[in-house]
PyMOL Python script that loads the backbone (N, CA, C, O; Angstrom):
from pymol import cmd

cmd.read_pdbstr("""\
ATOM      1  N   MET A   1      -8.419   1.540   7.711  1.00  0.00           N
ATOM      2  CA  MET A   1      -7.005   1.671   7.928  1.00  0.00           C
ATOM      3  C   MET A   1      -6.279   0.952   6.796  1.00  0.00           C
ATOM      4  O   MET A   1      -6.628  -0.177   6.450  1.00  0.00           O
ATOM      5  N   ASN A   2      -5.292   1.589   6.231  1.00  0.00           N
ATOM      6  CA  ASN A   2      -4.494   0.977   5.191  1.00  0.00           C
ATOM      7  C   ASN A   2      -3.379   0.165   5.828  1.00  0.00           C
ATOM      8  O   ASN A   2      -2.671   0.665   6.702  1.00  0.00           O
ATOM      9  N   VAL A   3      -3.215  -1.075   5.405  1.00  0.00           N
ATOM     10  CA  VAL A   3      -2.147  -1.901   5.945  1.00  0.00           C
ATOM     11  C   VAL A   3      -0.888  -1.790   5.105  1.00  0.00           C
ATOM     12  O   VAL A   3       0.185  -2.210   5.537  1.00  0.00           O
ATOM     13  N   GLY A   4      -1.005  -1.242   3.937  1.00  0.00           N
ATOM     14  CA  GLY A   4       0.140  -1.041   3.067  1.00  0.00           C
ATOM     15  C   GLY A   4      -0.264  -0.119   1.943  1.00  0.00           C
ATOM     16  O   GLY A   4      -1.396  -0.174   1.462  1.00  0.00           O
ATOM     17  N   ASN A   5       0.656   0.730   1.522  1.00  0.00           N
ATOM     18  CA  ASN A   5       0.319   1.610   0.422  1.00  0.00           C
ATOM     19  C   ASN A   5       0.214   0.763  -0.838  1.00  0.00           C
ATOM     20  O   ASN A   5       1.182   0.102  -1.215  1.00  0.00           O
ATOM     21  N   PRO A   6      -0.930   0.770  -1.488  1.00  0.00           N
ATOM     22  CA  PRO A   6      -1.206  -0.181  -2.561  1.00  0.00           C
ATOM     23  C   PRO A   6      -0.589   0.190  -3.905  1.00  0.00           C
ATOM     24  O   PRO A   6      -1.316   0.552  -4.830  1.00  0.00           O
ATOM     25  N   LEU A   7       0.725   0.110  -4.034  1.00  0.00           N
ATOM     26  CA  LEU A   7       1.355   0.417  -5.308  1.00  0.00           C
ATOM     27  C   LEU A   7       1.228  -0.782  -6.239  1.00  0.00           C
ATOM     28  O   LEU A   7       1.445  -1.921  -5.828  1.00  0.00           O
ATOM     29  N   GLY A   8       0.879  -0.524  -7.479  1.00  0.00           N
ATOM     30  CA  GLY A   8       0.698  -1.590  -8.452  1.00  0.00           C
ATOM     31  C   GLY A   8      -0.756  -1.980  -8.617  1.00  0.00           C
ATOM     32  O   GLY A   8      -1.164  -2.411  -9.696  1.00  0.00           O
ATOM     33  N   ALA A   9      -1.536  -1.835  -7.573  1.00  0.00           N
ATOM     34  CA  ALA A   9      -2.963  -2.125  -7.608  1.00  0.00           C
ATOM     35  C   ALA A   9      -3.611  -1.342  -6.478  1.00  0.00           C
ATOM     36  O   ALA A   9      -3.052  -1.274  -5.383  1.00  0.00           O
ATOM     37  N   PRO A  10      -4.766  -0.755  -6.714  1.00  0.00           N
ATOM     38  CA  PRO A  10      -5.383   0.051  -5.656  1.00  0.00           C
ATOM     39  C   PRO A  10      -6.087  -0.782  -4.583  1.00  0.00           C
ATOM     40  O   PRO A  10      -7.255  -0.547  -4.270  1.00  0.00           O
ATOM     41  N   VAL A  11      -5.369  -1.751  -4.026  1.00  0.00           N
ATOM     42  CA  VAL A  11      -5.892  -2.601  -2.959  1.00  0.00           C
ATOM     43  C   VAL A  11      -4.774  -2.773  -1.931  1.00  0.00           C
ATOM     44  O   VAL A  11      -3.686  -3.215  -2.300  1.00  0.00           O
ATOM     45  N   PRO A  12      -4.996  -2.441  -0.654  1.00  0.00           N
ATOM     46  CA  PRO A  12      -3.957  -2.589   0.362  1.00  0.00           C
ATOM     47  C   PRO A  12      -3.462  -4.024   0.475  1.00  0.00           C
ATOM     48  O   PRO A  12      -4.182  -4.974   0.169  1.00  0.00           O
ATOM     49  N   SER A  13      -2.214  -4.161   0.922  1.00  0.00           N
ATOM     50  CA  SER A  13      -1.622  -5.490   1.009  1.00  0.00           C
ATOM     51  C   SER A  13      -0.772  -5.638   2.262  1.00  0.00           C
ATOM     52  O   SER A  13      -0.381  -4.661   2.900  1.00  0.00           O
ATOM     53  N   TYR A  14      -0.501  -6.899   2.593  1.00  0.00           N
ATOM     54  CA  TYR A  14       0.446  -7.225   3.662  1.00  0.00           C
ATOM     55  C   TYR A  14       1.042  -8.577   3.343  1.00  0.00           C
ATOM     56  O   TYR A  14       0.544  -9.290   2.471  1.00  0.00           O
ATOM     57  N   VAL A  15       2.117  -8.941   4.051  1.00  0.00           N
ATOM     58  CA  VAL A  15       2.815 -10.200   3.806  1.00  0.00           C
ATOM     59  C   VAL A  15       2.835 -11.015   5.085  1.00  0.00           C
ATOM     60  O   VAL A  15       3.023 -10.474   6.175  1.00  0.00           O
ATOM     61  N   ILE A  16       2.639 -12.328   4.945  1.00  0.00           N
ATOM     62  CA  ILE A  16       2.774 -13.261   6.067  1.00  0.00           C
ATOM     63  C   ILE A  16       4.003 -14.113   5.798  1.00  0.00           C
ATOM     64  O   ILE A  16       4.098 -14.770   4.761  1.00  0.00           O
ATOM     65  N   LEU A  17       4.954 -14.101   6.744  1.00  0.00           N
ATOM     66  CA  LEU A  17       6.143 -14.951   6.658  1.00  0.00           C
ATOM     67  C   LEU A  17       5.984 -16.066   7.675  1.00  0.00           C
ATOM     68  O   LEU A  17       5.673 -15.805   8.837  1.00  0.00           O
ATOM     69  N   GLU A  18       6.191 -17.300   7.255  1.00  0.00           N
ATOM     70  CA  GLU A  18       6.079 -18.446   8.159  1.00  0.00           C
ATOM     71  C   GLU A  18       7.365 -19.252   8.099  1.00  0.00           C
ATOM     72  O   GLU A  18       7.895 -19.497   7.015  1.00  0.00           O
ATOM     73  N   GLY A  19       7.867 -19.663   9.251  1.00  0.00           N
ATOM     74  CA  GLY A  19       9.073 -20.470   9.314  1.00  0.00           C
ATOM     75  C   GLY A  19       9.673 -20.409  10.699  1.00  0.00           C
ATOM     76  O   GLY A  19       9.111 -19.804  11.611  1.00  0.00           O
ATOM     77  N   ALA A  20      10.831 -21.049  10.846  1.00  0.00           N
ATOM     78  CA  ALA A  20      11.512 -21.082  12.135  1.00  0.00           C
ATOM     79  C   ALA A  20      12.583 -19.995  12.158  1.00  0.00           C
ATOM     80  O   ALA A  20      13.524 -20.035  11.366  1.00  0.00           O
ATOM     81  N   ALA A  21      12.446 -19.036  13.051  1.00  0.00           N
ATOM     82  CA  ALA A  21      13.421 -17.954  13.179  1.00  0.00           C
ATOM     83  C   ALA A  21      14.755 -18.502  13.674  1.00  0.00           C
ATOM     84  O   ALA A  21      14.789 -19.346  14.570  1.00  0.00           O
ATOM     85  N   GLY A  22      15.842 -18.027  13.098  1.00  0.00           N
ATOM     86  CA  GLY A  22      17.175 -18.425  13.540  1.00  0.00           C
ATOM     87  C   GLY A  22      17.590 -19.811  13.105  1.00  0.00           C
ATOM     88  O   GLY A  22      18.594 -20.322  13.602  1.00  0.00           O
ATOM     89  N   GLU A  23      16.875 -20.434  12.215  1.00  0.00           N
ATOM     90  CA  GLU A  23      17.178 -21.776  11.730  1.00  0.00           C
ATOM     91  C   GLU A  23      18.512 -21.732  10.972  1.00  0.00           C
ATOM     92  O   GLU A  23      18.658 -20.970  10.017  1.00  0.00           O
ATOM     93  N   VAL A  24      19.502 -22.565  11.408  1.00  0.00           N
ATOM     94  CA  VAL A  24      20.814 -22.571  10.767  1.00  0.00           C
ATOM     95  C   VAL A  24      20.814 -23.512   9.573  1.00  0.00           C
ATOM     96  O   VAL A  24      21.363 -23.183   8.521  1.00  0.00           O
ATOM     97  N   ALA A  25      20.208 -24.668   9.726  1.00  0.00           N
ATOM     98  CA  ALA A  25      20.148 -25.648   8.632  1.00  0.00           C
ATOM     99  C   ALA A  25      19.211 -25.144   7.536  1.00  0.00           C
ATOM    100  O   ALA A  25      18.567 -24.104   7.672  1.00  0.00           O
ATOM    101  N   ASP A  26      19.154 -25.895   6.467  1.00  0.00           N
ATOM    102  CA  ASP A  26      18.254 -25.530   5.368  1.00  0.00           C
ATOM    103  C   ASP A  26      16.807 -25.586   5.848  1.00  0.00           C
ATOM    104  O   ASP A  26      16.116 -26.592   5.685  1.00  0.00           O
ATOM    105  N   GLY A  27      16.380 -24.503   6.428  1.00  0.00           N
ATOM    106  CA  GLY A  27      15.009 -24.424   6.920  1.00  0.00           C
ATOM    107  C   GLY A  27      14.058 -24.059   5.795  1.00  0.00           C
ATOM    108  O   GLY A  27      14.461 -23.482   4.784  1.00  0.00           O
ATOM    109  N   ARG A  28      12.831 -24.391   5.977  1.00  0.00           N
ATOM    110  CA  ARG A  28      11.804 -24.037   4.997  1.00  0.00           C
ATOM    111  C   ARG A  28      10.988 -22.886   5.564  1.00  0.00           C
ATOM    112  O   ARG A  28      10.767 -22.791   6.771  1.00  0.00           O
ATOM    113  N   PHE A  29      10.554 -22.032   4.684  1.00  0.00           N
ATOM    114  CA  PHE A  29       9.691 -20.945   5.103  1.00  0.00           C
ATOM    115  C   PHE A  29       8.714 -20.648   3.979  1.00  0.00           C
ATOM    116  O   PHE A  29       8.931 -21.014   2.824  1.00  0.00           O
ATOM    117  N   GLY A  30       7.648 -19.985   4.344  1.00  0.00           N
ATOM    118  CA  GLY A  30       6.629 -19.623   3.368  1.00  0.00           C
ATOM    119  C   GLY A  30       6.385 -18.125   3.365  1.00  0.00           C
ATOM    120  O   GLY A  30       6.543 -17.453   4.385  1.00  0.00           O
ATOM    121  N   VAL A  31       6.002 -17.618   2.223  1.00  0.00           N
ATOM    122  CA  VAL A  31       5.677 -16.209   2.064  1.00  0.00           C
ATOM    123  C   VAL A  31       4.315 -16.126   1.399  1.00  0.00           C
ATOM    124  O   VAL A  31       4.099 -16.721   0.343  1.00  0.00           O
ATOM    125  N   GLN A  32       3.399 -15.393   2.011  1.00  0.00           N
ATOM    126  CA  GLN A  32       2.073 -15.186   1.426  1.00  0.00           C
ATOM    127  C   GLN A  32       1.835 -13.689   1.268  1.00  0.00           C
ATOM    128  O   GLN A  32       1.923 -12.937   2.238  1.00  0.00           O
ATOM    129  N   PHE A  33       1.538 -13.265   0.063  1.00  0.00           N
ATOM    130  CA  PHE A  33       1.185 -11.875  -0.195  1.00  0.00           C
ATOM    131  C   PHE A  33      -0.335 -11.781  -0.179  1.00  0.00           C
ATOM    132  O   PHE A  33      -1.015 -12.455  -0.952  1.00  0.00           O
ATOM    133  N   MET A  34      -0.852 -10.956   0.690  1.00  0.00           N
ATOM    134  CA  MET A  34      -2.289 -10.852   0.870  1.00  0.00           C
ATOM    135  C   MET A  34      -2.783  -9.479   0.406  1.00  0.00           C
ATOM    136  O   MET A  34      -2.127  -8.467   0.651  1.00  0.00           O
ATOM    137  N   ARG A  35      -3.921  -9.446  -0.252  1.00  0.00           N
ATOM    138  CA  ARG A  35      -4.592  -8.201  -0.625  1.00  0.00           C
ATOM    139  C   ARG A  35      -5.917  -8.191   0.123  1.00  0.00           C
ATOM    140  O   ARG A  35      -6.604  -9.209   0.205  1.00  0.00           O
ATOM    141  N   VAL A  36      -6.268  -7.034   0.668  1.00  0.00           N
ATOM    142  CA  VAL A  36      -7.496  -6.938   1.454  1.00  0.00           C
ATOM    143  C   VAL A  36      -8.361  -5.784   0.960  1.00  0.00           C
ATOM    144  O   VAL A  36      -7.833  -4.758   0.532  1.00  0.00           O
ATOM    145  N   PRO A  37      -9.671  -5.938   1.014  1.00  0.00           N
ATOM    146  CA  PRO A  37     -10.546  -4.830   0.608  1.00  0.00           C
ATOM    147  C   PRO A  37     -10.414  -3.672   1.593  1.00  0.00           C
ATOM    148  O   PRO A  37     -10.142  -3.866   2.777  1.00  0.00           O
ATOM    149  N   ASP A  38     -10.612  -2.481   1.079  1.00  0.00           N
ATOM    150  CA  ASP A  38     -10.497  -1.287   1.905  1.00  0.00           C
ATOM    151  C   ASP A  38     -11.407  -0.217   1.332  1.00  0.00           C
ATOM    152  O   ASP A  38     -11.673  -0.199   0.130  1.00  0.00           O
ATOM    153  N   ASP A  39     -11.877   0.662   2.176  1.00  0.00           N
ATOM    154  CA  ASP A  39     -12.686   1.789   1.728  1.00  0.00           C
ATOM    155  C   ASP A  39     -11.725   2.941   1.415  1.00  0.00           C
ATOM    156  O   ASP A  39     -11.458   3.788   2.267  1.00  0.00           O
ATOM    157  N   ILE A  40     -11.219   2.959   0.199  1.00  0.00           N
ATOM    158  CA  ILE A  40     -10.209   3.940  -0.202  1.00  0.00           C
ATOM    159  C   ILE A  40     -10.752   5.361  -0.106  1.00  0.00           C
ATOM    160  O   ILE A  40     -10.017   6.267   0.286  1.00  0.00           O
ATOM    161  N   GLU A  41     -11.997   5.577  -0.447  1.00  0.00           N
ATOM    162  CA  GLU A  41     -12.556   6.934  -0.374  1.00  0.00           C
ATOM    163  C   GLU A  41     -12.614   7.429   1.065  1.00  0.00           C
ATOM    164  O   GLU A  41     -12.408   8.617   1.313  1.00  0.00           O
ATOM    165  N   ALA A  42     -12.891   6.545   2.019  1.00  0.00           N
ATOM    166  CA  ALA A  42     -12.881   6.933   3.436  1.00  0.00           C
ATOM    167  C   ALA A  42     -11.457   7.267   3.877  1.00  0.00           C
ATOM    168  O   ALA A  42     -11.245   8.207   4.643  1.00  0.00           O
ATOM    169  N   GLU A  43     -10.498   6.506   3.398  1.00  0.00           N
ATOM    170  CA  GLU A  43      -9.090   6.781   3.699  1.00  0.00           C
ATOM    171  C   GLU A  43      -8.684   8.149   3.151  1.00  0.00           C
ATOM    172  O   GLU A  43      -8.000   8.917   3.827  1.00  0.00           O
ATOM    173  N   ILE A  44      -9.106   8.444   1.933  1.00  0.00           N
ATOM    174  CA  ILE A  44      -8.796   9.734   1.310  1.00  0.00           C
ATOM    175  C   ILE A  44      -9.453  10.874   2.084  1.00  0.00           C
ATOM    176  O   ILE A  44      -8.835  11.916   2.303  1.00  0.00           O
ATOM    177  N   GLU A  45     -10.687  10.680   2.491  1.00  0.00           N
ATOM    178  CA  GLU A  45     -11.399  11.702   3.269  1.00  0.00           C
ATOM    179  C   GLU A  45     -10.654  12.016   4.562  1.00  0.00           C
ATOM    180  O   GLU A  45     -10.501  13.182   4.925  1.00  0.00           O
ATOM    181  N   SER A  46     -10.189  10.974   5.259  1.00  0.00           N
ATOM    182  CA  SER A  46      -9.463  11.209   6.511  1.00  0.00           C
ATOM    183  C   SER A  46      -8.094  11.841   6.247  1.00  0.00           C
ATOM    184  O   SER A  46      -7.584  12.590   7.081  1.00  0.00           O
ATOM    185  N   THR A  47      -7.505  11.541   5.099  1.00  0.00           N
ATOM    186  CA  THR A  47      -6.223  12.151   4.731  1.00  0.00           C
ATOM    187  C   THR A  47      -6.376  13.663   4.584  1.00  0.00           C
ATOM    188  O   THR A  47      -5.573  14.425   5.122  1.00  0.00           O
ATOM    189  N   PHE A  48      -7.407  14.097   3.856  1.00  0.00           N
ATOM    190  CA  PHE A  48      -7.645  15.530   3.689  1.00  0.00           C
ATOM    191  C   PHE A  48      -8.027  16.184   5.019  1.00  0.00           C
ATOM    192  O   PHE A  48      -7.601  17.304   5.301  1.00  0.00           O
ATOM    193  N   ALA A  49      -8.820  15.500   5.828  1.00  0.00           N
ATOM    194  CA  ALA A  49      -9.248  16.048   7.119  1.00  0.00           C
ATOM    195  C   ALA A  49      -8.067  16.235   8.075  1.00  0.00           C
ATOM    196  O   ALA A  49      -8.088  17.119   8.931  1.00  0.00           O
ATOM    197  N   SER A  50      -7.045  15.401   7.923  1.00  0.00           N
ATOM    198  CA  SER A  50      -5.883  15.488   8.816  1.00  0.00           C
ATOM    199  C   SER A  50      -4.935  16.617   8.441  1.00  0.00           C
ATOM    200  O   SER A  50      -4.047  16.967   9.217  1.00  0.00           O
ATOM    201  N   GLY A  51      -5.119  17.193   7.246  1.00  0.00           N
ATOM    202  CA  GLY A  51      -4.227  18.253   6.796  1.00  0.00           C
ATOM    203  C   GLY A  51      -2.886  17.733   6.304  1.00  0.00           C
ATOM    204  O   GLY A  51      -1.904  18.474   6.275  1.00  0.00           O
ATOM    205  N   MET A  52      -2.840  16.480   5.924  1.00  0.00           N
ATOM    206  CA  MET A  52      -1.596  15.864   5.460  1.00  0.00           C
ATOM    207  C   MET A  52      -1.012  16.632   4.280  1.00  0.00           C
ATOM    208  O   MET A  52      -1.728  16.940   3.328  1.00  0.00           O
ATOM    209  N   PRO A  53       0.288  16.945   4.333  1.00  0.00           N
ATOM    210  CA  PRO A  53       0.924  17.566   3.164  1.00  0.00           C
ATOM    211  C   PRO A  53       0.840  16.611   1.969  1.00  0.00           C
ATOM    212  O   PRO A  53       0.903  15.395   2.145  1.00  0.00           O
ATOM    213  N   GLU A  54       0.702  17.142   0.785  1.00  0.00           N
ATOM    214  CA  GLU A  54       0.620  16.339  -0.440  1.00  0.00           C
ATOM    215  C   GLU A  54      -0.572  15.370  -0.426  1.00  0.00           C
ATOM    216  O   GLU A  54      -0.492  14.272  -0.978  1.00  0.00           O
ATOM    217  N   ALA A  55      -1.664  15.780   0.202  1.00  0.00           N
ATOM    218  CA  ALA A  55      -2.845  14.918   0.296  1.00  0.00           C
ATOM    219  C   ALA A  55      -3.395  14.564  -1.086  1.00  0.00           C
ATOM    220  O   ALA A  55      -3.839  13.436  -1.303  1.00  0.00           O
ATOM    221  N   GLU A  56      -3.369  15.513  -2.020  1.00  0.00           N
ATOM    222  CA  GLU A  56      -3.897  15.225  -3.362  1.00  0.00           C
ATOM    223  C   GLU A  56      -3.077  14.138  -4.053  1.00  0.00           C
ATOM    224  O   GLU A  56      -3.642  13.235  -4.670  1.00  0.00           O
ATOM    225  N   ALA A  57      -1.743  14.219  -3.954  1.00  0.00           N
ATOM    226  CA  ALA A  57      -0.888  13.184  -4.557  1.00  0.00           C
ATOM    227  C   ALA A  57      -1.146  11.834  -3.891  1.00  0.00           C
ATOM    228  O   ALA A  57      -1.175  10.804  -4.564  1.00  0.00           O
ATOM    229  N   HIS A  58      -1.332  11.840  -2.579  1.00  0.00           N
ATOM    230  CA  HIS A  58      -1.620  10.599  -1.854  1.00  0.00           C
ATOM    231  C   HIS A  58      -2.955  10.008  -2.317  1.00  0.00           C
ATOM    232  O   HIS A  58      -3.074   8.794  -2.481  1.00  0.00           O
ATOM    233  N   ALA A  59      -3.951  10.862  -2.525  1.00  0.00           N
ATOM    234  CA  ALA A  59      -5.268  10.398  -2.985  1.00  0.00           C
ATOM    235  C   ALA A  59      -5.154   9.741  -4.363  1.00  0.00           C
ATOM    236  O   ALA A  59      -5.742   8.687  -4.601  1.00  0.00           O
ATOM    237  N   ILE A  60      -4.405  10.358  -5.257  1.00  0.00           N
ATOM    238  CA  ILE A  60      -4.214   9.773  -6.598  1.00  0.00           C
ATOM    239  C   ILE A  60      -3.499   8.438  -6.473  1.00  0.00           C
ATOM    240  O   ILE A  60      -3.861   7.472  -7.145  1.00  0.00           O
ATOM    241  N   GLU A  61      -2.489   8.381  -5.618  1.00  0.00           N
ATOM    242  CA  GLU A  61      -1.740   7.142  -5.401  1.00  0.00           C
ATOM    243  C   GLU A  61      -2.657   6.030  -4.898  1.00  0.00           C
ATOM    244  O   GLU A  61      -2.569   4.896  -5.367  1.00  0.00           O
ATOM    245  N   LEU A  62      -3.536   6.348  -3.948  1.00  0.00           N
ATOM    246  CA  LEU A  62      -4.458   5.337  -3.424  1.00  0.00           C
ATOM    247  C   LEU A  62      -5.461   4.880  -4.476  1.00  0.00           C
ATOM    248  O   LEU A  62      -5.784   3.694  -4.550  1.00  0.00           O
ATOM    249  N   ARG A  63      -5.953   5.802  -5.285  1.00  0.00           N
ATOM    250  CA  ARG A  63      -6.964   5.448  -6.296  1.00  0.00           C
ATOM    251  C   ARG A  63      -6.386   4.659  -7.467  1.00  0.00           C
ATOM    252  O   ARG A  63      -7.064   3.801  -8.032  1.00  0.00           O
ATOM    253  N   THR A  64      -5.141   4.942  -7.833  1.00  0.00           N
ATOM    254  CA  THR A  64      -4.565   4.338  -9.039  1.00  0.00           C
ATOM    255  C   THR A  64      -3.543   3.250  -8.778  1.00  0.00           C
ATOM    256  O   THR A  64      -3.333   2.383  -9.626  1.00  0.00           O
ATOM    257  N   GLY A  65      -2.897   3.282  -7.605  1.00  0.00           N
ATOM    258  CA  GLY A  65      -1.809   2.343  -7.337  1.00  0.00           C
ATOM    259  C   GLY A  65      -0.514   2.758  -8.011  1.00  0.00           C
ATOM    260  O   GLY A  65       0.409   1.952  -8.125  1.00  0.00           O
ATOM    261  N   ILE A  66      -0.430   4.025  -8.468  1.00  0.00           N
ATOM    262  CA  ILE A  66       0.772   4.525  -9.144  1.00  0.00           C
ATOM    263  C   ILE A  66       1.515   5.454  -8.194  1.00  0.00           C
ATOM    264  O   ILE A  66       0.935   6.387  -7.641  1.00  0.00           O
ATOM    265  N   TYR A  67       2.806   5.188  -8.011  1.00  0.00           N
ATOM    266  CA  TYR A  67       3.652   5.980  -7.112  1.00  0.00           C
ATOM    267  C   TYR A  67       3.605   7.457  -7.471  1.00  0.00           C
ATOM    268  O   TYR A  67       3.664   7.820  -8.645  1.00  0.00           O
ATOM    269  N   ARG A  68       3.497   8.306  -6.454  1.00  0.00           N
ATOM    270  CA  ARG A  68       3.345   9.746  -6.668  1.00  0.00           C
ATOM    271  C   ARG A  68       4.503  10.363  -7.432  1.00  0.00           C
ATOM    272  O   ARG A  68       4.316  11.400  -8.067  1.00  0.00           O
ATOM    273  N   GLY A  69       5.685   9.776  -7.400  1.00  0.00           N
ATOM    274  CA  GLY A  69       6.814  10.285  -8.157  1.00  0.00           C
ATOM    275  C   GLY A  69       6.616  10.179  -9.658  1.00  0.00           C
ATOM    276  O   GLY A  69       7.306  10.858 -10.419  1.00  0.00           O
ATOM    277  N   ALA A  70       5.687   9.341 -10.098  1.00  0.00           N
ATOM    278  CA  ALA A  70       5.408   9.168 -11.527  1.00  0.00           C
ATOM    279  C   ALA A  70       4.191   9.950 -11.981  1.00  0.00           C
ATOM    280  O   ALA A  70       3.882   9.938 -13.172  1.00  0.00           O
ATOM    281  N   HIS A  71       3.499  10.618 -11.103  1.00  0.00           N
ATOM    282  CA  HIS A  71       2.249  11.309 -11.449  1.00  0.00           C
ATOM    283  C   HIS A  71       2.457  12.390 -12.516  1.00  0.00           C
ATOM    284  O   HIS A  71       1.693  12.458 -13.479  1.00  0.00           O
ATOM    285  N   GLU A  72       3.469  13.224 -12.356  1.00  0.00           N
ATOM    286  CA  GLU A  72       3.676  14.327 -13.297  1.00  0.00           C
ATOM    287  C   GLU A  72       3.978  13.799 -14.709  1.00  0.00           C
ATOM    288  O   GLU A  72       3.436  14.302 -15.693  1.00  0.00           O
ATOM    289  N   VAL A  73       4.835  12.795 -14.795  1.00  0.00           N
ATOM    290  CA  VAL A  73       5.198  12.212 -16.083  1.00  0.00           C
ATOM    291  C   VAL A  73       3.970  11.618 -16.777  1.00  0.00           C
ATOM    292  O   VAL A  73       3.838  11.700 -17.998  1.00  0.00           O
ATOM    293  N   LEU A  74       3.081  11.023 -15.994  1.00  0.00           N
ATOM    294  CA  LEU A  74       1.878  10.387 -16.549  1.00  0.00           C
ATOM    295  C   LEU A  74       0.694  11.341 -16.676  1.00  0.00           C
ATOM    296  O   LEU A  74      -0.368  10.948 -17.160  1.00  0.00           O
ATOM    297  N   GLY A  75       0.864  12.590 -16.248  1.00  0.00           N
ATOM    298  CA  GLY A  75      -0.210  13.571 -16.345  1.00  0.00           C
ATOM    299  C   GLY A  75      -1.293  13.376 -15.296  1.00  0.00           C
ATOM    300  O   GLY A  75      -2.439  13.775 -15.507  1.00  0.00           O
ATOM    301  N   LEU A  76      -0.947  12.769 -14.171  1.00  0.00           N
ATOM    302  CA  LEU A  76      -1.924  12.565 -13.082  1.00  0.00           C
ATOM    303  C   LEU A  76      -1.731  13.659 -12.048  1.00  0.00           C
ATOM    304  O   LEU A  76      -0.756  13.645 -11.297  1.00  0.00           O
ATOM    305  N   ARG A  77      -2.641  14.592 -12.009  1.00  0.00           N
ATOM    306  CA  ARG A  77      -2.553  15.695 -11.034  1.00  0.00           C
ATOM    307  C   ARG A  77      -3.902  15.963 -10.462  1.00  0.00           C
ATOM    308  O   ARG A  77      -4.051  16.851  -9.623  1.00  0.00           O
TER     309      ARG A  77
END
""", "prot")
cmd.dss("prot")
cmd.show_as("cartoon", "prot")
cmd.util.cbc("prot")
cmd.orient("prot")
């Protein structure tokens, strides 16, 4: 399962925010960007099996980390 579309790097990501919700005073909070291993080829296989529209563009996006809107300009098809 992909936790985030891996743009910029072909590795899924998520963010952890830590702090006190609703804090009025100068509260402190932390942000952690996490990257996790994933079986991208299995994700691509399930994408094609599901009949997802634009599955090929999605597969390229997962393999390269490049947004599908830039594929044509970069010659990725």
